[in-house]
Chimera marker file (.cmm) of the C-alpha trace (Angstrom):
<marker_set name="trace">
<marker id="1" x="-9.388" y="3.125" z="-1.504" r="1" g="1" b="0" radius="0.5"/>
<marker id="2" x="-5.662" y="2.755" z="-2.296" r="1" g="1" b="0" radius="0.5"/>
<marker id="3" x="-6.220" y="1.514" z="-5.834" r="1" g="1" b="0" radius="0.5"/>
<marker id="4" x="-9.081" y="3.889" z="-6.527" r="1" g="1" b="0" radius="0.5"/>
<marker id="5" x="-7.130" y="6.965" z="-5.436" r="1" g="1" b="0" radius="0.5"/>
<marker id="6" x="-3.829" y="6.034" z="-7.050" r="1" g="1" b="0" radius="0.5"/>
<marker id="7" x="-5.281" y="4.770" z="-10.315" r="1" g="1" b="0" radius="0.5"/>
<marker id="8" x="-7.386" y="7.913" z="-10.772" r="1" g="1" b="0" radius="0.5"/>
<marker id="9" x="-4.430" y="10.169" z="-9.939" r="1" g="1" b="0" radius="0.5"/>
<marker id="10" x="-6.100" y="11.533" z="-6.805" r="1" g="1" b="0" radius="0.5"/>
<marker id="11" x="-2.922" y="11.388" z="-4.734" r="1" g="1" b="0" radius="0.5"/>
<marker id="12" x="-3.920" y="14.542" z="-2.872" r="1" g="1" b="0" radius="0.5"/>
<marker id="13" x="-6.636" y="12.416" z="-1.217" r="1" g="1" b="0" radius="0.5"/>
<marker id="14" x="-4.234" y="9.866" z="0.335" r="1" g="1" b="0" radius="0.5"/>
<marker id="15" x="-4.999" y="11.399" z="3.731" r="1" g="1" b="0" radius="0.5"/>
<marker id="16" x="-8.354" y="9.589" z="3.431" r="1" g="1" b="0" radius="0.5"/>
<marker id="17" x="-6.407" y="6.320" z="3.532" r="1" g="1" b="0" radius="0.5"/>
<marker id="18" x="-3.298" y="7.030" z="5.619" r="1" g="1" b="0" radius="0.5"/>
<marker id="19" x="-2.581" y="8.577" z="9.021" r="1" g="1" b="0" radius="0.5"/>
<marker id="20" x="-0.598" y="11.838" z="8.854" r="1" g="1" b="0" radius="0.5"/>
<marker id="21" x="2.454" y="10.087" z="10.347" r="1" g="1" b="0" radius="0.5"/>
<marker id="22" x="2.173" y="6.888" z="8.283" r="1" g="1" b="0" radius="0.5"/>
<marker id="23" x="5.244" y="4.773" z="7.696" r="1" g="1" b="0" radius="0.5"/>
<marker id="24" x="5.058" y="3.177" z="4.239" r="1" g="1" b="0" radius="0.5"/>
<marker id="25" x="7.875" y="0.630" z="4.198" r="1" g="1" b="0" radius="0.5"/>
<marker id="26" x="9.066" y="0.002" z="0.645" r="1" g="1" b="0" radius="0.5"/>
<marker id="27" x="12.494" y="-1.295" z="1.635" r="1" g="1" b="0" radius="0.5"/>
<marker id="28" x="11.739" y="-4.556" z="-0.206" r="1" g="1" b="0" radius="0.5"/>
<marker id="29" x="12.126" y="-2.613" z="-3.477" r="1" g="1" b="0" radius="0.5"/>
<marker id="30" x="15.368" y="-0.987" z="-2.320" r="1" g="1" b="0" radius="0.5"/>
<marker id="31" x="13.894" y="2.313" z="-1.132" r="1" g="1" b="0" radius="0.5"/>
<marker id="32" x="13.878" y="3.964" z="2.269" r="1" g="1" b="0" radius="0.5"/>
<marker id="33" x="10.529" y="3.859" z="4.086" r="1" g="1" b="0" radius="0.5"/>
<marker id="34" x="8.273" y="6.808" z="3.283" r="1" g="1" b="0" radius="0.5"/>
<marker id="35" x="7.279" y="8.822" z="6.340" r="1" g="1" b="0" radius="0.5"/>
<marker id="36" x="4.088" y="10.847" z="6.277" r="1" g="1" b="0" radius="0.5"/>
<marker id="37" x="1.345" y="11.379" z="3.720" r="1" g="1" b="0" radius="0.5"/>
<marker id="38" x="3.267" y="14.124" z="1.902" r="1" g="1" b="0" radius="0.5"/>
<marker id="39" x="6.173" y="11.727" z="1.268" r="1" g="1" b="0" radius="0.5"/>
<marker id="40" x="3.767" y="9.117" z="-0.125" r="1" g="1" b="0" radius="0.5"/>
<marker id="41" x="2.159" y="11.690" z="-2.420" r="1" g="1" b="0" radius="0.5"/>
<marker id="42" x="5.567" y="12.929" z="-3.592" r="1" g="1" b="0" radius="0.5"/>
<marker id="43" x="6.759" y="9.371" z="-4.300" r="1" g="1" b="0" radius="0.5"/>
<marker id="44" x="3.668" y="8.632" z="-6.376" r="1" g="1" b="0" radius="0.5"/>
<marker id="45" x="4.076" y="11.840" z="-8.348" r="1" g="1" b="0" radius="0.5"/>
<marker id="46" x="7.786" y="11.175" z="-8.866" r="1" g="1" b="0" radius="0.5"/>
<marker id="47" x="6.981" y="7.794" z="-10.449" r="1" g="1" b="0" radius="0.5"/>
<marker id="48" x="4.748" y="9.588" z="-12.927" r="1" g="1" b="0" radius="0.5"/>
<marker id="49" x="4.013" y="7.403" z="-15.944" r="1" g="1" b="0" radius="0.5"/>
<marker id="50" x="5.928" y="4.523" z="-14.325" r="1" g="1" b="0" radius="0.5"/>
<marker id="51" x="3.057" y="4.041" z="-11.860" r="1" g="1" b="0" radius="0.5"/>
<marker id="52" x="0.900" y="0.975" z="-12.450" r="1" g="1" b="0" radius="0.5"/>
<marker id="53" x="-2.338" y="1.671" z="-14.327" r="1" g="1" b="0" radius="0.5"/>
<marker id="54" x="-4.137" y="-0.681" z="-11.946" r="1" g="1" b="0" radius="0.5"/>
<marker id="55" x="-3.704" y="-1.504" z="-8.259" r="1" g="1" b="0" radius="0.5"/>
<marker id="56" x="-5.903" y="-4.444" z="-7.248" r="1" g="1" b="0" radius="0.5"/>
<marker id="57" x="-6.124" y="-5.553" z="-3.619" r="1" g="1" b="0" radius="0.5"/>
<marker id="58" x="-7.606" y="-8.923" z="-2.720" r="1" g="1" b="0" radius="0.5"/>
<marker id="59" x="-7.554" y="-11.732" z="-0.124" r="1" g="1" b="0" radius="0.5"/>
<marker id="60" x="-7.866" y="-9.296" z="2.778" r="1" g="1" b="0" radius="0.5"/>
<marker id="61" x="-7.353" y="-10.950" z="6.179" r="1" g="1" b="0" radius="0.5"/>
<marker id="62" x="-7.996" y="-9.139" z="9.469" r="1" g="1" b="0" radius="0.5"/>
<marker id="63" x="-6.291" y="-10.250" z="12.686" r="1" g="1" b="0" radius="0.5"/>
<marker id="64" x="-5.399" y="-8.916" z="16.112" r="1" g="1" b="0" radius="0.5"/>
<marker id="65" x="-8.604" y="-6.912" z="16.152" r="1" g="1" b="0" radius="0.5"/>
<marker id="66" x="-9.217" y="-4.467" z="19.005" r="1" g="1" b="0" radius="0.5"/>
<marker id="67" x="-11.565" y="-1.497" z="19.284" r="1" g="1" b="0" radius="0.5"/>
<marker id="68" x="-9.031" y="0.912" z="17.776" r="1" g="1" b="0" radius="0.5"/>
<marker id="69" x="-6.486" y="-1.221" z="15.904" r="1" g="1" b="0" radius="0.5"/>
<marker id="70" x="-6.487" y="-4.003" z="13.322" r="1" g="1" b="0" radius="0.5"/>
<marker id="71" x="-3.655" y="-5.911" z="11.686" r="1" g="1" b="0" radius="0.5"/>
<marker id="72" x="-4.451" y="-6.480" z="8.016" r="1" g="1" b="0" radius="0.5"/>
<marker id="73" x="-2.740" y="-8.665" z="5.443" r="1" g="1" b="0" radius="0.5"/>
<marker id="74" x="-3.743" y="-8.512" z="1.789" r="1" g="1" b="0" radius="0.5"/>
<marker id="75" x="-2.509" y="-9.417" z="-1.663" r="1" g="1" b="0" radius="0.5"/>
<marker id="76" x="-1.861" y="-6.770" z="-4.285" r="1" g="1" b="0" radius="0.5"/>
<marker id="77" x="-1.669" y="-7.113" z="-8.035" r="1" g="1" b="0" radius="0.5"/>
<marker id="78" x="-0.217" y="-4.257" z="-10.058" r="1" g="1" b="0" radius="0.5"/>
<marker id="79" x="-0.986" y="-4.000" z="-13.753" r="1" g="1" b="0" radius="0.5"/>
<marker id="80" x="1.496" y="-1.886" z="-15.689" r="1" g="1" b="0" radius="0.5"/>
<marker id="81" x="0.855" y="0.104" z="-18.857" r="1" g="1" b="0" radius="0.5"/>
<marker id="82" x="2.906" y="-2.384" z="-20.900" r="1" g="1" b="0" radius="0.5"/>
<marker id="83" x="0.731" y="-5.276" z="-19.706" r="1" g="1" b="0" radius="0.5"/>
<marker id="84" x="3.235" y="-6.737" z="-17.243" r="1" g="1" b="0" radius="0.5"/>
<marker id="85" x="2.091" y="-7.459" z="-13.712" r="1" g="1" b="0" radius="0.5"/>
<marker id="86" x="3.557" y="-7.735" z="-10.242" r="1" g="1" b="0" radius="0.5"/>
<marker id="87" x="2.336" y="-9.421" z="-7.079" r="1" g="1" b="0" radius="0.5"/>
<marker id="88" x="2.853" y="-8.131" z="-3.543" r="1" g="1" b="0" radius="0.5"/>
<marker id="89" x="1.646" y="-8.641" z="-0.015" r="1" g="1" b="0" radius="0.5"/>
<marker id="90" x="0.641" y="-5.642" z="2.083" r="1" g="1" b="0" radius="0.5"/>
<marker id="91" x="1.050" y="-5.929" z="5.853" r="1" g="1" b="0" radius="0.5"/>
<marker id="92" x="-0.874" y="-3.070" z="7.419" r="1" g="1" b="0" radius="0.5"/>
<marker id="93" x="-1.588" y="-1.662" z="10.833" r="1" g="1" b="0" radius="0.5"/>
<marker id="94" x="-4.904" y="0.161" z="10.647" r="1" g="1" b="0" radius="0.5"/>
<marker id="95" x="-6.016" y="2.557" z="13.385" r="1" g="1" b="0" radius="0.5"/>
<marker id="96" x="-9.379" y="4.083" z="14.242" r="1" g="1" b="0" radius="0.5"/>
<marker id="97" x="-8.954" y="7.862" z="14.136" r="1" g="1" b="0" radius="0.5"/>
<marker id="98" x="-11.365" y="10.746" z="14.563" r="1" g="1" b="0" radius="0.5"/>
<marker id="99" x="-11.548" y="10.849" z="10.744" r="1" g="1" b="0" radius="0.5"/>
<marker id="100" x="-12.200" y="7.086" z="10.439" r="1" g="1" b="0" radius="0.5"/>
<marker id="101" x="-9.995" y="4.036" z="9.905" r="1" g="1" b="0" radius="0.5"/>
<marker id="102" x="-6.545" y="4.838" z="8.469" r="1" g="1" b="0" radius="0.5"/>
<marker id="103" x="-3.381" y="2.867" z="7.676" r="1" g="1" b="0" radius="0.5"/>
<marker id="104" x="-0.614" y="3.905" z="10.085" r="1" g="1" b="0" radius="0.5"/>
<marker id="105" x="2.003" y="1.424" z="8.882" r="1" g="1" b="0" radius="0.5"/>
<marker id="106" x="2.294" y="-0.509" z="5.628" r="1" g="1" b="0" radius="0.5"/>
<marker id="107" x="5.010" y="-3.022" z="4.765" r="1" g="1" b="0" radius="0.5"/>
<marker id="108" x="5.239" y="-3.954" z="1.097" r="1" g="1" b="0" radius="0.5"/>
<marker id="109" x="6.572" y="-7.444" z="0.320" r="1" g="1" b="0" radius="0.5"/>
<marker id="110" x="7.239" y="-8.224" z="-3.340" r="1" g="1" b="0" radius="0.5"/>
<marker id="111" x="6.743" y="-11.761" z="-4.616" r="1" g="1" b="0" radius="0.5"/>
<marker id="112" x="9.687" y="-12.832" z="-6.743" r="1" g="1" b="0" radius="0.5"/>
<marker id="113" x="9.521" y="-16.633" z="-6.670" r="1" g="1" b="0" radius="0.5"/>
<marker id="114" x="6.735" y="-19.249" z="-6.703" r="1" g="1" b="0" radius="0.5"/>
<marker id="115" x="5.812" y="-20.755" z="-3.340" r="1" g="1" b="0" radius="0.5"/>
<marker id="116" x="7.533" y="-17.892" z="-1.563" r="1" g="1" b="0" radius="0.5"/>
<marker id="117" x="10.870" y="-19.318" z="-2.695" r="1" g="1" b="0" radius="0.5"/>
<marker id="118" x="10.235" y="-22.561" z="-0.769" r="1" g="1" b="0" radius="0.5"/>
<marker id="119" x="10.687" y="-25.026" z="-3.605" r="1" g="1" b="0" radius="0.5"/>
<link id1="1" id2="2" r="1" g="1" b="0" radius="0.2"/>
<link id1="2" id2="3" r="1" g="1" b="0" radius="0.2"/>
<link id1="3" id2="4" r="1" g="1" b="0" radius="0.2"/>
<link id1="4" id2="5" r="1" g="1" b="0" radius="0.2"/>
<link id1="5" id2="6" r="1" g="1" b="0" radius="0.2"/>
<link id1="6" id2="7" r="1" g="1" b="0" radius="0.2"/>
<link id1="7" id2="8" r="1" g="1" b="0" radius="0.2"/>
<link id1="8" id2="9" r="1" g="1" b="0" radius="0.2"/>
<link id1="9" id2="10" r="1" g="1" b="0" radius="0.2"/>
<link id1="10" id2="11" r="1" g="1" b="0" radius="0.2"/>
<link id1="11" id2="12" r="1" g="1" b="0" radius="0.2"/>
<link id1="12" id2="13" r="1" g="1" b="0" radius="0.2"/>
<link id1="13" id2="14" r="1" g="1" b="0" radius="0.2"/>
<link id1="14" id2="15" r="1" g="1" b="0" radius="0.2"/>
<link id1="15" id2="16" r="1" g="1" b="0" radius="0.2"/>
<link id1="16" id2="17" r="1" g="1" b="0" radius="0.2"/>
<link id1="17" id2="18" r="1" g="1" b="0" radius="0.2"/>
<link id1="18" id2="19" r="1" g="1" b="0" radius="0.2"/>
<link id1="19" id2="20" r="1" g="1" b="0" radius="0.2"/>
<link id1="20" id2="21" r="1" g="1" b="0" radius="0.2"/>
<link id1="21" id2="22" r="1" g="1" b="0" radius="0.2"/>
<link id1="22" id2="23" r="1" g="1" b="0" radius="0.2"/>
<link id1="23" id2="24" r="1" g="1" b="0" radius="0.2"/>
<link id1="24" id2="25" r="1" g="1" b="0" radius="0.2"/>
<link id1="25" id2="26" r="1" g="1" b="0" radius="0.2"/>
<link id1="26" id2="27" r="1" g="1" b="0" radius="0.2"/>
<link id1="27" id2="28" r="1" g="1" b="0" radius="0.2"/>
<link id1="28" id2="29" r="1" g="1" b="0" radius="0.2"/>
<link id1="29" id2="30" r="1" g="1" b="0" radius="0.2"/>
<link id1="30" id2="31" r="1" g="1" b="0" radius="0.2"/>
<link id1="31" id2="32" r="1" g="1" b="0" radius="0.2"/>
<link id1="32" id2="33" r="1" g="1" b="0" radius="0.2"/>
<link id1="33" id2="34" r="1" g="1" b="0" radius="0.2"/>
<link id1="34" id2="35" r="1" g="1" b="0" radius="0.2"/>
<link id1="35" id2="36" r="1" g="1" b="0" radius="0.2"/>
<link id1="36" id2="37" r="1" g="1" b="0" radius="0.2"/>
<link id1="37" id2="38" r="1" g="1" b="0" radius="0.2"/>
<link id1="38" id2="39" r="1" g="1" b="0" radius="0.2"/>
<link id1="39" id2="40" r="1" g="1" b="0" radius="0.2"/>
<link id1="40" id2="41" r="1" g="1" b="0" radius="0.2"/>
<link id1="41" id2="42" r="1" g="1" b="0" radius="0.2"/>
<link id1="42" id2="43" r="1" g="1" b="0" radius="0.2"/>
<link id1="43" id2="44" r="1" g="1" b="0" radius="0.2"/>
<link id1="44" id2="45" r="1" g="1" b="0" radius="0.2"/>
<link id1="45" id2="46" r="1" g="1" b="0" radius="0.2"/>
<link id1="46" id2="47" r="1" g="1" b="0" radius="0.2"/>
<link id1="47" id2="48" r="1" g="1" b="0" radius="0.2"/>
<link id1="48" id2="49" r="1" g="1" b="0" radius="0.2"/>
<link id1="49" id2="50" r="1" g="1" b="0" radius="0.2"/>
<link id1="50" id2="51" r="1" g="1" b="0" radius="0.2"/>
<link id1="51" id2="52" r="1" g="1" b="0" radius="0.2"/>
<link id1="52" id2="53" r="1" g="1" b="0" radius="0.2"/>
<link id1="53" id2="54" r="1" g="1" b="0" radius="0.2"/>
<link id1="54" id2="55" r="1" g="1" b="0" radius="0.2"/>
<link id1="55" id2="56" r="1" g="1" b="0" radius="0.2"/>
<link id1="56" id2="57" r="1" g="1" b="0" radius="0.2"/>
<link id1="57" id2="58" r="1" g="1" b="0" radius="0.2"/>
<link id1="58" id2="59" r="1" g="1" b="0" radius="0.2"/>
<link id1="59" id2="60" r="1" g="1" b="0" radius="0.2"/>
<link id1="60" id2="61" r="1" g="1" b="0" radius="0.2"/>
<link id1="61" id2="62" r="1" g="1" b="0" radius="0.2"/>
<link id1="62" id2="63" r="1" g="1" b="0" radius="0.2"/>
<link id1="63" id2="64" r="1" g="1" b="0" radius="0.2"/>
<link id1="64" id2="65" r="1" g="1" b="0" radius="0.2"/>
<link id1="65" id2="66" r="1" g="1" b="0" radius="0.2"/>
<link id1="66" id2="67" r="1" g="1" b="0" radius="0.2"/>
<link id1="67" id2="68" r="1" g="1" b="0" radius="0.2"/>
<link id1="68" id2="69" r="1" g="1" b="0" radius="0.2"/>
<link id1="69" id2="70" r="1" g="1" b="0" radius="0.2"/>
<link id1="70" id2="71" r="1" g="1" b="0" radius="0.2"/>
<link id1="71" id2="72" r="1" g="1" b="0" radius="0.2"/>
<link id1="72" id2="73" r="1" g="1" b="0" radius="0.2"/>
<link id1="73" id2="74" r="1" g="1" b="0" radius="0.2"/>
<link id1="74" id2="75" r="1" g="1" b="0" radius="0.2"/>
<link id1="75" id2="76" r="1" g="1" b="0" radius="0.2"/>
<link id1="76" id2="77" r="1" g="1" b="0" radius="0.2"/>
<link id1="77" id2="78" r="1" g="1" b="0" radius="0.2"/>
<link id1="78" id2="79" r="1" g="1" b="0" radius="0.2"/>
<link id1="79" id2="80" r="1" g="1" b="0" radius="0.2"/>
<link id1="80" id2="81" r="1" g="1" b="0" radius="0.2"/>
<link id1="81" id2="82" r="1" g="1" b="0" radius="0.2"/>
<link id1="82" id2="83" r="1" g="1" b="0" radius="0.2"/>
<link id1="83" id2="84" r="1" g="1" b="0" radius="0.2"/>
<link id1="84" id2="85" r="1" g="1" b="0" radius="0.2"/>
<link id1="85" id2="86" r="1" g="1" b="0" radius="0.2"/>
<link id1="86" id2="87" r="1" g="1" b="0" radius="0.2"/>
<link id1="87" id2="88" r="1" g="1" b="0" radius="0.2"/>
<link id1="88" id2="89" r="1" g="1" b="0" radius="0.2"/>
<link id1="89" id2="90" r="1" g="1" b="0" radius="0.2"/>
<link id1="90" id2="91" r="1" g="1" b="0" radius="0.2"/>
<link id1="91" id2="92" r="1" g="1" b="0" radius="0.2"/>
<link id1="92" id2="93" r="1" g="1" b="0" radius="0.2"/>
<link id1="93" id2="94" r="1" g="1" b="0" radius="0.2"/>
<link id1="94" id2="95" r="1" g="1" b="0" radius="0.2"/>
<link id1="95" id2="96" r="1" g="1" b="0" radius="0.2"/>
<link id1="96" id2="97" r="1" g="1" b="0" radius="0.2"/>
<link id1="97" id2="98" r="1" g="1" b="0" radius="0.2"/>
<link id1="98" id2="99" r="1" g="1" b="0" radius="0.2"/>
<link id1="99" id2="100" r="1" g="1" b="0" radius="0.2"/>
<link id1="100" id2="101" r="1" g="1" b="0" radius="0.2"/>
<link id1="101" id2="102" r="1" g="1" b="0" radius="0.2"/>
<link id1="102" id2="103" r="1" g="1" b="0" radius="0.2"/>
<link id1="103" id2="104" r="1" g="1" b="0" radius="0.2"/>
<link id1="104" id2="105" r="1" g="1" b="0" radius="0.2"/>
<link id1="105" id2="106" r="1" g="1" b="0" radius="0.2"/>
<link id1="106" id2="107" r="1" g="1" b="0" radius="0.2"/>
<link id1="107" id2="108" r="1" g="1" b="0" radius="0.2"/>
<link id1="108" id2="109" r="1" g="1" b="0" radius="0.2"/>
<link id1="109" id2="110" r="1" g="1" b="0" radius="0.2"/>
<link id1="110" id2="111" r="1" g="1" b="0" radius="0.2"/>
<link id1="111" id2="112" r="1" g="1" b="0" radius="0.2"/>
<link id1="112" id2="113" r="1" g="1" b="0" radius="0.2"/>
<link id1="113" id2="114" r="1" g="1" b="0" radius="0.2"/>
<link id1="114" id2="115" r="1" g="1" b="0" radius="0.2"/>
<link id1="115" id2="116" r="1" g="1" b="0" radius="0.2"/>
<link id1="116" id2="117" r="1" g="1" b="0" radius="0.2"/>
<link id1="117" id2="118" r="1" g="1" b="0" radius="0.2"/>
<link id1="118" id2="119" r="1" g="1" b="0" radius="0.2"/>
</marker_set>
């Protein structure tokens, strides 16, 4: 739902994706981690027209699966309004809540070099 909600501007619905106390770690882009849904919404609104026009998540891998918790790793491709793109990896902890499955922690890792820099 991340791409659907962000790309349609429905940031007020991020609580359908994130736990209320989510930690969204964007330190890899030089920012302090966002804490809580309201901080994530505010950050998205602050980016305004600098937000990507498309968030595409693929290659989703689930691991460390228990009844109430799953570790998830996925690839993200951002398409910007000027046609440039960016590639990231999301490392998520997803919890079962009374409202359904929600991301409680997300670590964003930006890809800057081919082969992860291991040339």
